[in-house]
N, CA, C and O of each residue as an XYZ file, in Angstrom:
816
protein
N      22.369     38.775     69.676
C      23.645     37.722     69.373
C      23.965     37.238     70.966
O      23.823     37.773     72.065
N      24.570     35.686     70.400
C      24.569     34.815     71.214
C      26.470     34.810     71.804
O      27.503     34.493     71.215
N      26.230     35.262     73.032
C      27.379     35.324     73.999
C      28.431     34.089     73.617
O      28.385     32.934     73.196
N      29.304     34.980     73.995
C      30.926     33.349     74.831
C      30.677     32.674     74.887
O      30.513     31.645     74.232
N      30.496     33.235     76.174
C      30.117     32.544     77.797
C      28.846     31.351     77.088
O      29.082     30.176     77.370
N      27.789     31.562     76.367
C      26.742     30.434     76.278
C      27.365     29.909     75.323
O      26.683     28.885     75.271
N      27.986     29.799     74.656
C      28.236     29.112     73.184
C      29.604     28.055     74.105
O      29.670     26.827     74.047
N      30.567     28.978     74.900
C      31.227     27.143     75.766
C      30.075     26.393     76.730
O      29.989     25.188     76.968
N      29.096     27.634     77.277
C      27.447     26.453     77.760
C      27.309     25.397     76.890
O      27.737     24.324     77.314
N      27.037     25.403     76.265
C      26.115     24.895     75.326
C      27.473     23.575     74.601
O      27.319     22.355     74.539
N      28.470     24.232     74.239
C      29.525     23.662     73.847
C      29.496     22.207     75.095
O      28.921     21.143     74.866
N      30.175     22.495     76.233
C      29.846     21.591     77.936
C      28.661     20.448     77.360
O      28.806     19.312     76.910
N      27.707     21.102     77.539
C      26.468     20.880     77.343
C      26.245     19.267     76.184
O      25.886     18.093     76.264
N      26.492     19.758     75.694
C      26.673     18.551     74.761
C      27.707     17.818     74.681
O      27.761     16.697     74.174
N      28.817     18.592     75.318
C      30.202     17.681     75.384
C      29.821     16.289     77.025
O      30.425     15.217     77.070
N      28.877     16.661     78.004
C      28.811     16.030     78.575
C      27.020     14.691     78.571
O      26.603     13.716     79.196
N      26.655     15.473     77.573
C      25.239     14.744     76.985
C      25.586     13.170     76.829
O      25.206     12.336     77.650
N      26.121     12.953     76.024
C      26.466     11.264     75.739
C      27.386     10.747     76.972
O      27.362      9.523     77.099
N      28.141     11.402     77.843
C      28.725     10.625     78.855
C      27.266      9.822     79.824
O      26.841      8.683     80.015
N      26.906     11.236     80.226
C      25.194     11.541     80.548
C      24.423     10.402     80.298
O      23.847      9.759     81.175
N      24.412     10.165     79.174
C      23.068      8.982     78.600
C      24.070      7.685     79.206
O      23.646      7.062     80.180
N      25.274      7.342     78.659
C      25.970      6.812     79.015
C      25.822      5.528     80.386
O      25.579      4.337     80.581
N      26.246      7.076     81.217
C      26.117      6.729     82.294
C      25.199      6.255     83.094
O      25.536      5.816     84.194
N      23.618      6.256     82.612
C      21.863      5.865     83.107
C      21.969      4.923     82.027
O      20.858      4.653     81.571
N      23.027      4.262     81.396
C      22.907      3.151     80.394
C      23.589      2.171     81.417
O      23.378      0.962     81.519
N      24.761      3.221     82.416
C      24.876      1.835     82.982
C      24.222      1.149     83.984
O      24.275     -0.054     84.240
N      23.309      2.435     84.781
C      22.837      1.691     85.859
C      21.590      1.345     86.089
O      20.959      1.231     87.141
N      21.062      1.061     84.049
C      20.218     -0.500     83.537
C      20.869     -1.332     83.607
O      20.419     -2.423     83.956
N      21.884     -1.199     83.376
C      22.870     -2.845     83.891
C      22.789     -3.606     84.890
O      22.570     -4.703     85.403
N      23.093     -2.427     84.945
C      22.781     -2.899     87.145
C      21.941     -3.436     87.874
O      22.147     -4.239     88.784
N      20.596     -2.858     87.363
C      19.339     -3.027     87.471
C      19.278     -4.424     86.773
O      18.358     -5.062     87.285
N      19.778     -4.989     86.000
C      19.708     -6.387     85.553
C      20.322     -6.723     85.602
O      20.600     -7.166     84.488
N      21.254     -7.022     86.501
C      22.329     -8.040     87.835
C      21.514     -7.899     88.484
O      21.124     -9.037     88.224
N      20.490     -7.409     89.447
C      20.483     -7.450     90.259
C      19.503     -7.661     90.067
O      19.020     -8.267     91.024
N      18.605     -7.454     89.050
C      16.932     -8.942     88.738
C      17.579    -10.296     88.576
O      16.898    -11.275     88.882
N      19.006    -10.502     88.063
C      19.231    -11.831     87.852
C      19.603    -12.695     89.227
O      19.345    -13.894     89.336
N      20.339    -11.787     90.402
C      21.606    -12.465     91.619
C      19.951    -12.708     92.360
O      19.960    -13.860     92.794
N      18.350    -11.943     92.696
C      17.144    -11.809     93.218
C      16.825    -13.545     92.486
O      16.278    -14.538     92.965
N      17.093    -13.432     91.928
C      15.371    -14.676     90.728
C      16.400    -15.743     91.203
O      16.017    -16.739     91.817
N      17.630    -15.537     90.931
C      18.575    -17.636     91.263
C      18.824    -17.622     92.743
O      18.793    -18.669     93.390
N      19.126    -16.190     93.417
C      19.033    -16.532     94.309
C      18.141    -17.258     95.552
O      18.281    -18.276     96.230
N      16.725    -15.703     95.438
C      15.092    -15.862     96.368
C      14.504    -16.346     95.324
O      13.397    -15.826     95.183
N      14.767    -17.158     94.477
C      13.686    -18.159     93.817
C      14.376    -18.943     93.202
O      15.208    -19.363     94.007
N      14.515    -19.362     92.313
C      15.442    -20.563     91.899
C      16.087    -21.454     92.575
O      15.976    -22.667     92.394
N      16.983    -20.782     93.604
C      17.732    -21.905     93.932
C      17.789    -21.964     95.051
O      18.581    -22.701     95.639
N      16.598    -20.865     95.866
C      15.831    -21.457     97.156
C      14.814    -22.380     97.601
O      13.761    -22.427     96.964
N      14.990    -23.142     98.639
C      14.724    -24.106     98.352
C      12.899    -23.974     99.012
O      12.608    -24.790     99.887
N      12.382    -23.504     98.802
C      10.821    -23.150     99.226
C       9.965    -23.665     98.570
O      10.249    -24.220     97.508
N       8.451    -23.595     99.135
C       7.299    -24.666     98.627
C       7.614    -23.885     96.600
O       8.477    -23.046     96.342
N       6.771    -24.422     95.694
C       6.759    -24.046     94.622
C       5.361    -22.364     94.801
O       5.280    -21.316     94.159
N       4.585    -22.895     95.907
C       3.692    -22.138     95.523
C       4.492    -20.848     96.400
O       3.845    -19.834     96.138
N       5.102    -20.661     96.896
C       6.219    -18.817     97.427
C       7.037    -18.885     96.038
O       7.181    -17.760     95.557
N       7.553    -19.822     95.346
C       8.429    -19.280     94.601
C       7.294    -18.376     93.166
O       7.705    -17.477     92.432
N       6.155    -18.861     93.151
C       5.256    -18.254     91.720
C       4.905    -17.242     92.916
O       4.711    -16.233     92.238
N       4.775    -16.992     93.736
C       4.710    -15.305     94.899
C       5.810    -14.637     94.400
O       5.722    -13.832     93.474
N       6.615    -14.859     94.835
C       7.600    -14.023     94.611
C       8.530    -14.038     93.177
O       9.540    -13.366     92.970
N       8.078    -14.712     92.537
C       7.888    -14.529     91.016
C       7.264    -14.027     89.864
O       7.347    -13.776     88.661
N       6.378    -14.016     91.220
C       5.513    -11.947     90.356
C       6.136    -11.116     90.703
O       6.909    -10.477     89.989
N       5.893    -10.906     92.133
C       6.244    -10.028     92.880
C       8.003     -9.292     92.400
O       8.313     -8.105     92.499
N       8.823    -10.333     91.935
C      10.268     -9.892     91.119
C       9.654     -9.298     89.816
O      10.248     -8.262     89.517
N       8.628     -9.625     88.916
C       8.382     -9.222     87.376
C       7.510     -7.958     87.852
O       7.776     -6.897     87.287
N       6.825     -7.953     88.512
C       6.178     -6.727     88.789
C       6.941     -5.162     89.171
O       6.518     -4.057     88.832
N       8.412     -5.521     90.124
C       8.920     -4.540     90.656
C      10.656     -4.639     89.388
O      11.660     -3.978     89.652
N      10.607     -5.122     88.748
C      11.402     -4.942     87.981
C      10.842     -5.070     85.645
O      11.570     -4.931     84.662
N       9.528     -5.331     85.736
C       8.908     -5.263     84.395
C       7.699     -3.824     84.776
O       7.103     -3.711     85.848
N       7.598     -2.994     83.759
C       6.320     -2.816     83.749
C       5.281     -3.194     82.909
O       5.056     -2.624     81.841
N       4.503     -4.323     83.429
C       3.997     -5.096     82.803
C       2.514     -4.341     82.235
O       1.824     -4.840     81.347
N       2.174     -2.989     82.972
C       1.080     -2.315     82.553
C       1.145     -1.805     80.692
O       0.483     -2.005     79.673
N       2.593     -0.929     81.176
C       3.085     -0.582     79.602
C       3.782     -2.064     78.821
O       4.209     -1.620     77.756
N       3.955     -2.924     78.839
C       4.476     -3.968     78.097
C       2.756     -4.443     77.405
O       2.625     -4.670     76.202
N       1.443     -4.537     78.491
C       0.613     -4.419     78.023
C      -0.057     -3.633     76.777
O      -0.628     -4.054     75.771
N       0.287     -2.097     77.314
C      -0.394     -1.283     75.932
C       0.389     -1.255     75.382
O       0.187     -0.304     74.627
N       1.435     -1.730     75.126
C       1.989     -1.805     73.431
C       1.959     -3.548     72.718
O       2.400     -3.750     71.587
N       1.588     -4.271     73.271
C       1.001     -5.587     72.457
C       0.018     -5.409     72.238
O      -0.338     -5.714     71.100
N      -1.082     -4.770     73.246
C      -2.597     -4.332     71.960
C      -2.218     -3.468     70.865
O      -2.978     -3.624     69.909
N      -1.499     -2.790     70.707
C      -1.171     -1.647     69.860
C      -2.090     -0.800     69.301
O      -2.404      0.075     70.108
N      -2.763     -0.685     68.030
C      -3.563     -0.068     67.828
C      -5.470      0.241     68.595
O      -6.252      1.169     68.799
N      -5.372     -1.266     68.762
C      -6.425     -1.696     70.070
C      -7.025     -0.901     71.219
O      -8.190     -0.592     71.471
N      -5.649     -0.618     71.961
C      -5.554      0.472     72.384
C      -6.545      1.411     72.364
O      -7.397      1.265     73.240
N      -6.682      2.346     71.606
C      -8.374      3.461     71.409
C      -8.681      2.671     71.206
O      -7.735      2.024     70.757
N      -9.844      1.914     71.218
C     -10.787      1.532     70.853
C     -10.955      1.033     71.304
O     -12.176      1.018     71.149
N     -10.579     -0.285     72.608
C     -11.457     -0.890     73.736
C     -11.934     -0.020     75.018
O     -11.256      0.992     75.198
N     -12.874     -0.219     75.840
C     -13.262      0.541     76.587
C     -12.551      0.463     78.100
O     -12.077     -0.673     78.125
N     -12.397      0.789     78.737
C     -11.308      0.733     80.170
C     -11.302      0.179     80.574
O     -10.248     -0.257     81.038
N     -13.100     -0.654     80.929
C     -13.092     -1.846     82.126
C     -12.757     -3.179     81.124
O     -12.625     -4.287     81.642
N     -12.621     -2.989     79.586
C     -11.602     -3.847     79.049
C     -10.557     -4.309     79.511
O     -10.289     -5.435     79.931
N      -9.850     -3.212     79.399
C      -8.276     -2.826     79.425
C      -8.423     -3.475     81.347
O      -7.582     -4.328     81.631
N      -9.003     -3.238     82.022
C      -9.266     -3.948     83.354
C      -8.877     -4.899     83.384
O      -7.914     -5.366     83.991
N     -10.142     -5.650     82.202
C     -10.259     -7.313     82.306
C      -9.092     -7.932     81.514
O      -8.923     -9.142     81.665
N      -8.269     -7.266     80.694
C      -7.434     -7.559     79.910
C      -5.836     -8.303     81.260
O      -5.564     -9.398     81.753
N      -5.103     -6.583     81.318
C      -4.485     -6.845     82.285
C      -3.879     -7.181     83.283
O      -2.674     -7.019     83.478
N      -5.108     -7.968     84.420
C      -4.187     -9.002     84.993
C      -4.192    -10.766     83.998
O      -3.307    -11.606     84.160
N      -5.267    -10.924     83.140
C      -4.784    -11.955     82.849
C      -3.590    -12.030     82.135
O      -2.933    -13.070     82.146
N      -3.093    -10.642     81.265
C      -1.731    -10.997     80.599
C      -0.420    -10.822     81.014
O       0.600    -11.123     80.395
N      -0.552    -10.170     82.416
C       0.116    -10.363     83.904
C       0.464    -12.042     84.071
O       1.585    -12.440     83.756
N      -0.597    -13.016     84.598
C      -0.858    -14.171     84.698
C       0.153    -14.566     83.658
O       1.213    -14.915     84.178
N       0.147    -14.620     82.285
C      -0.376    -15.184     81.263
C       1.871    -15.384     81.380
O       2.561    -16.404     81.356
N       2.264    -13.932     81.493
C       3.934    -14.136     81.588
C       4.282    -14.266     82.734
O       5.493    -14.440     82.594
N       4.030    -14.317     84.060
C       4.494    -15.108     85.128
C       4.195    -16.564     85.035
O       5.205    -17.178     85.381
N       3.305    -17.305     84.738
C       3.169    -18.675     84.769
C       3.835    -18.756     83.385
O       3.687    -19.961     83.183
N       4.496    -18.268     82.248
C       5.054    -19.113     81.288
C       6.618    -18.825     81.411
O       7.489    -19.667     81.193
N       6.832    -17.521     81.790
C       8.441    -17.426     82.218
C       8.624    -18.169     83.785
O       9.607    -18.760     84.233
N       7.825    -18.008     84.168
C       8.230    -19.343     85.238
C       8.375    -20.360     85.002
O       9.448    -20.860     85.340
N       7.842    -20.803     84.630
C       8.134    -22.846     84.087
C       8.720    -22.616     82.817
O       8.396    -23.429     81.952
N       9.489    -21.726     82.493
C      10.907    -21.795     81.530
C      11.935    -21.665     82.442
O      13.110    -22.009     82.316
N      11.385    -21.138     83.364
C      12.947    -20.669     84.721
C      13.181    -21.930     85.845
O      14.019    -22.046     86.739
N      12.119    -22.784     85.425
C      11.887    -23.832     86.071
C      12.828    -24.638     85.768
O      13.284    -25.360     86.656
N      13.354    -24.707     84.404
C      14.595    -25.943     84.127
C      15.980    -25.685     84.540
O      16.935    -26.392     84.216
N      16.042    -24.515     85.356
C      16.866    -23.683     85.984
C      17.896    -24.466     85.974
O      17.329    -25.163     85.132
N      19.292    -25.227     86.185
C      20.783    -25.686     86.444
C      21.122    -25.637     86.511
O      22.021    -26.307     86.003
N      21.405    -23.965     87.968
C      22.591    -23.407     87.435
C      23.615    -22.633     86.560
O      24.817    -22.388     86.654
N      22.444    -22.298     85.498
C      23.208    -21.289     84.146
C      23.734    -19.840     84.616
O      23.279    -19.341     85.645
N      24.312    -19.444     84.151
C      24.382    -18.339     84.680
C      24.367    -16.796     83.642
O      24.914    -16.812     82.540
N      23.715    -15.607     84.148
C      23.549    -14.431     83.066
C      24.704    -13.735     83.484
O      24.933    -13.603     84.686
N      25.665    -13.145     82.378
C      26.463    -12.741     82.409
C      26.067    -11.235     81.780
O      25.914    -11.196     80.559
N      25.883     -9.927     82.583
C      25.687     -8.731     81.788
C      26.768     -7.728     81.429
O      27.826     -7.404     81.970
N      26.053     -7.302     80.186
C      27.752     -6.802     78.707
C      27.062     -5.317     78.970
O      26.574     -4.667     79.895
N      27.312     -5.217     77.697
C      27.369     -3.673     77.391
C      26.064     -2.990     77.596
O      24.978     -3.558     77.479
N      26.250     -1.600     77.944
C      24.549     -1.594     78.346
C      24.980      0.034     77.154
O      25.974      0.759     77.172
N      23.526      0.084     76.113
C      23.840      1.384     75.736
C      22.223      2.362     75.848
O      21.194      1.930     76.367
N      22.397      3.749     75.203
C      21.254      4.108     75.463
C      20.596      3.745     74.052
O      21.153      3.278     73.059
N      19.045      4.144     74.272
C      18.147      3.761     73.360
C      17.844      4.827     74.002
O      18.094      5.014     75.193
N      16.952      6.055     72.815
C      16.402      7.169     73.394
C      17.134      7.784     74.264
O      18.196      7.539     74.837
N      16.014      9.030     74.263
C      16.330      9.902     75.820
C      15.547      9.275     77.567
O      15.518      9.692     78.725
N      15.115      8.285     76.934
C      15.010      7.840     78.663
C      14.653      6.692     78.573
O      13.607      6.339     79.117
N      15.658      5.560     77.658
C      16.061      4.309     77.888
C      17.515      3.753     77.302
O      18.515      4.415     77.024
N      17.329      2.499     77.219
C      18.927      1.406     77.078
C      18.365      0.514     76.828
O      17.208      0.146     77.036
N      19.994     -0.274     75.893
C      19.419     -1.618     75.856
C      20.837     -2.370     76.290
O      21.985     -1.964     76.110
N      20.310     -3.795     77.021
C      21.504     -3.598     78.096
C      21.450     -5.535     77.480
O      20.606     -6.417     77.323
N      22.941     -5.339     77.318
C      22.741     -6.866     76.433
C      23.771     -7.701     77.358
O      24.729     -7.281     78.007
N      23.252     -9.074     77.208
C      23.646    -10.158     78.229
C      23.839    -11.396     77.445
O      23.522    -11.438     76.256
N      24.374    -12.456     78.101
C      24.294    -13.543     77.629
C      24.280    -14.786     78.686
O      24.970    -14.568     79.682
N      23.488    -16.302     78.644
C      23.053    -16.662     79.135
C      24.285    -18.041     79.010
O      24.371    -18.559     77.896
N      24.948    -18.443     79.829
C      25.421    -19.605     80.565
C      25.222    -20.563     81.003
O      24.943    -20.820     82.174
N      25.406    -21.679     79.572
C      25.006    -22.866     80.518
C      26.036    -23.700     80.760
O      27.145    -23.482     80.272
N      25.874    -24.375     81.263
C      26.597    -25.326     82.212
C      27.635    -26.574     81.368
O      28.625    -27.133     81.840
N      27.034    -26.758     80.025
C      27.028    -26.805     78.940
C      28.958    -26.209     78.101
O      29.918    -26.772     77.575
N      28.564    -24.860     78.459
C      29.219    -23.709     77.573
C      28.327    -23.291     76.730
O      28.747    -22.357     76.046
N      26.687    -23.785     76.384
C      26.450    -23.154     75.447
C      25.798    -21.768     75.878
O      25.415    -21.423     76.996
N      25.783    -21.140     74.797
C      25.712    -19.522     74.991
C      23.929    -19.350     74.093
O      23.355    -20.023     73.236
N      23.561    -18.040     74.901
C      22.438    -17.211     74.080
C      22.512    -16.147     74.573
O      22.718    -15.978     75.774
N      22.363    -15.268     73.766
C      22.117    -13.975     73.805
C      20.691    -13.296     73.853
O      19.723    -13.502     73.121
N      20.867    -12.214     75.185
C      19.173    -12.038     75.339
C      19.567    -10.427     75.989
O      20.068     -9.847     76.952
N      19.072    -10.278     74.970
C      18.930     -8.229     75.695
C      17.967     -7.158     75.949
O      17.367     -6.482     75.114
N      17.918     -7.112     77.025
C      16.643     -6.174     77.577
C      16.878     -5.022     77.442
O      17.930     -4.406     77.612
N      15.418     -4.535     76.978
C      15.446     -3.213     76.515
C      14.570     -2.188     77.427
O      13.350     -2.160     77.262
N      15.027     -1.571     78.130
C      14.410     -0.740     79.401
C      13.870      0.635     79.661
O      14.070      1.387     78.707
N      13.375      1.066     80.461
C      12.983      2.566     79.893
C      13.088      3.164     80.813
O      12.471      2.665     81.754
N      13.821      4.442     81.134
C      13.593      5.630     82.573
C      12.190      5.561     83.125
O      11.600      5.052     82.172
N      11.380      5.734     83.967
C      10.109      5.741     84.849
C      10.422      6.481     86.110
O      11.570      6.326     86.528
N       9.365      7.506     87.021
C       9.413      8.182     87.741
C      10.059      7.239     89.266
O      10.874      7.927     89.880
N       9.832      5.970     89.842
C      10.449      5.426     90.510
C      11.703      4.161     89.471
O      11.537      2.946     89.574
N      12.710      4.686     88.677
C      13.712      3.758     88.428
C      13.465      3.425     86.954
O      12.661      3.949     86.183
N      14.182      2.610     86.777
C      14.879      1.724     85.180
C      13.445      0.482     85.478
O      13.248     -0.136     86.525
N      12.584      0.409     84.142
C      11.719     -0.690     83.962
C      12.175     -1.280     82.828
O      12.841     -0.877     81.874
N      11.683     -2.309     83.122
C      12.019     -3.481     81.720
C      10.907     -3.609     80.269
O      10.138     -4.558     80.428
N      10.790     -3.226     79.580
C       9.797     -2.915     78.941
C       9.624     -4.791     77.233
O       8.748     -5.298     76.531
N      10.796     -4.929     77.450
C      10.789     -5.796     76.475
C      12.552     -6.448     76.894
O      13.633     -6.005     77.281
N      11.842     -7.914     76.459
C      12.990     -8.933     76.248
C      12.990     -9.721     75.075
O      12.166    -10.511     74.614
N      14.631     -9.138     74.511
C      14.854    -10.084     72.958
C      15.700    -11.405     73.472
O      16.634    -11.510     74.267
N      15.170    -12.111     72.891
C      15.801    -13.543     73.351
C      16.439    -14.104     72.176
O      15.582    -14.590     71.438
N      17.696    -14.232     71.688
C      18.494    -14.441     69.947
C      17.789    -13.605     68.879
O      18.040    -13.892     67.709
N      17.239    -12.959     69.045
C      16.942    -11.501     68.180
C      15.681    -11.684     68.115
O      15.104    -11.391     67.068
N      14.931    -12.232     69.264
C      12.763    -12.276     69.073
C      12.508    -11.328     70.266
O      12.963    -11.489     71.398
N      11.642    -10.220     69.813
C      10.798     -9.787     70.566
C      10.202    -10.589     71.257
O       9.399    -11.267     70.617
N      10.272    -10.841     72.539
C       9.095    -10.590     73.531
C       7.590     -9.907     73.384
O       6.530    -10.526     73.288
N       7.707     -8.994     73.389
C       6.541     -7.327     72.952
C       6.142     -7.711     71.898
O       4.986     -8.133     71.859
N       6.835     -7.703     70.851
C       6.111     -7.575     69.195
C       5.535     -9.048     68.815
O       4.720     -9.210     67.907
N       6.268    -10.540     69.947
C       5.910    -11.245     69.396
C       4.590    -12.078     70.127
O       4.067    -13.175     69.932
N       4.418    -11.266     70.804
C       2.637    -10.963     71.648
C       1.843     -9.972     71.126
O       0.727     -9.479     71.289
N       2.732     -9.868     70.500
C       2.105     -8.042     69.770
C       1.512     -8.762     68.472
O       0.444     -8.254     68.132
N       1.890     -9.703     67.748
C       1.834     -9.516     66.975
C       0.464    -10.999     66.792
O      -0.281    -11.136     65.822
N       0.503    -11.740     67.817
C      -0.200    -12.825     68.331
C      -1.643    -12.387     68.470
O      -2.673    -12.743     67.896
N      -1.413    -11.595     69.316
C      -3.200    -10.863     70.128
C      -3.344    -10.187     68.830
O      -3.995    -10.908     68.075
N      -2.951     -8.967     68.220
C      -3.643     -8.389     66.901
C      -3.859     -9.740     66.106
O      -4.580     -9.420     65.161
N      -3.708    -10.494     66.063
C      -3.801    -11.673     65.149
C      -5.957    -12.693     65.269
O      -6.902    -12.970     64.530
N      -5.543    -12.806     66.684
C      -6.491    -12.572     67.928
C      -8.133    -12.569     67.719
O      -9.100    -13.302     67.511
N      -7.599    -10.760     67.999
C      -8.559     -9.737     67.687
C      -9.197     -9.995     66.148
O     -10.318    -10.498     66.073
N      -8.567     -9.692     65.103
C      -9.268     -9.566     64.194
C      -9.159    -10.869     63.715
O      -8.867    -10.668     62.536
N      -9.222    -12.525     63.927
C      -9.999    -13.256     63.535
C     -11.088    -14.243     64.357
O     -11.589    -15.338     64.103
N     -11.179    -13.432     65.306
C     -12.169    -14.377     66.675
C     -13.194    -12.861     67.128
O     -13.138    -12.622     68.334
N     -13.582    -12.428     66.766
C     -14.897    -11.899     67.344
C     -13.591    -10.851     67.847
O     -12.794    -11.589     68.425
N     -13.170     -9.708     67.851
C     -13.144     -8.447     68.285
C     -11.871     -8.483     69.499
O     -10.931     -9.107     69.005
N     -11.509     -7.989     71.018
C     -11.202     -7.723     71.742
C     -11.776     -8.761     72.667
O     -11.228     -8.990     73.746
N     -12.693     -9.299     72.341
C     -13.864    -10.388     73.400
C     -13.428    -11.643     73.217
O     -13.411    -12.456     74.141
N     -12.914    -12.003     71.633
C     -12.189    -12.939     71.671
C     -11.394    -13.319     71.978
O     -11.569    -14.418     72.505
N      -9.392    -12.634     71.923
C      -8.727    -12.403     73.511
C      -8.667    -12.325     74.419
O      -7.527    -12.383     74.880
N      -9.622    -12.169     75.214
C     -10.019    -12.200     76.340
C      -9.754    -13.565     76.857
O      -8.822    -14.047     77.501
N     -11.054    -14.120     76.294
C     -11.270    -15.976     76.364
C     -10.327    -16.692     75.658
O     -10.545    -17.903     75.639
N      -9.503    -16.373     75.166
C      -8.121    -17.258     74.807
C      -7.523    -16.584     75.411
O      -6.789    -16.491     74.427
N      -6.884    -15.722     76.391
C      -6.350    -14.909     77.395
C      -6.787    -16.722     79.216
O      -6.255    -17.592     79.907
N      -7.925    -16.113     78.922
C      -8.502    -16.830     80.351
C      -8.279    -18.446     80.107
O      -8.321    -19.157     81.111
N      -8.019    -19.125     78.694
C      -8.092    -20.866     78.538
C      -6.900    -20.684     78.366
O      -6.667    -21.788     77.873
N      -5.366    -19.889     78.370
C      -4.624    -19.733     77.968
C      -3.769    -20.090     79.800
O      -2.883    -20.894     80.089
N      -4.344    -19.336     80.466
C      -3.646    -18.493     81.423
C      -5.069    -19.948     82.752
O      -5.416    -19.848     83.929
N      -5.235    -20.494     82.199
C      -6.281    -22.015     83.324
C      -5.521    -23.313     82.587
O      -5.870    -24.415     83.012
N      -4.212    -23.278     81.202
C      -3.820    -24.432     81.411
C      -2.530    -24.345     81.899
O      -1.828    -25.283     82.277
N      -2.227    -23.036     81.868
C      -0.885    -22.575     82.576
C      -0.775    -22.847     84.060
O       0.086    -23.544     84.597
N      -1.574    -22.327     84.532
C      -2.229    -22.327     86.101
C      -2.085    -24.553     86.351
O      -1.532    -25.392     87.063
N      -2.867    -24.458     85.379
C      -3.166    -26.492     85.361
C      -1.267    -27.130     85.718
O      -0.842    -27.907     86.573
N      -0.626    -26.428     84.719
C       0.362    -27.163     84.532
C       1.822    -26.465     85.042
O       2.916    -26.556     84.484
N       1.561    -25.921     85.976
C       2.040    -25.703     87.352
C       3.010    -26.509     88.352
O       2.391    -27.533     88.642
N       3.509    -26.508     88.615
C       4.169    -27.478     89.578
C       2.834    -27.151     91.166
O       2.160    -26.157     91.439
N       3.001    -28.886     92.047
C       3.078    -28.293     93.151
C       3.370    -27.967     94.152
O       2.759    -27.054     94.706
């Protein structure tokens, strides 16, 4: 028979769990604010060479994003069939695509600010952080950040800009390439070409 004390303990845990989840989600929001601050101060607004900005941008993404997990999600069902050496080839290429693509987008920075809003739990070990990019002319862009709790802290696993998921967009694109261009080798070839073009487009 369940004791009265046991029932009181279960009730207390149940009442505390939502508060704990929201506290953890709030921590995720603090991490996004930190990510934005470091990106603006140490990279976008810093008076450093473009090569150094690229290095710092890569370090920033690898610190705050779980790039290997995003890569596995992007590959979807193909992660069950590709060989370990193929995944080893894909991972650095995907990292390059992410870093070069987003660094080029952020190169248009002109004093915009990121306002971090509400954070809500997303499953047992996840959180969604809402934010808004505010432009100098008052224009606003909604950006949601999906994070997962890892042993070393919160990590971003997706960015949703104006309702469009970065991870799902890559997944749809890459799955189409694999299906239409000779399997996984076709995707690797496309990524190698894309990385070459992105590198060539980077500021000197």
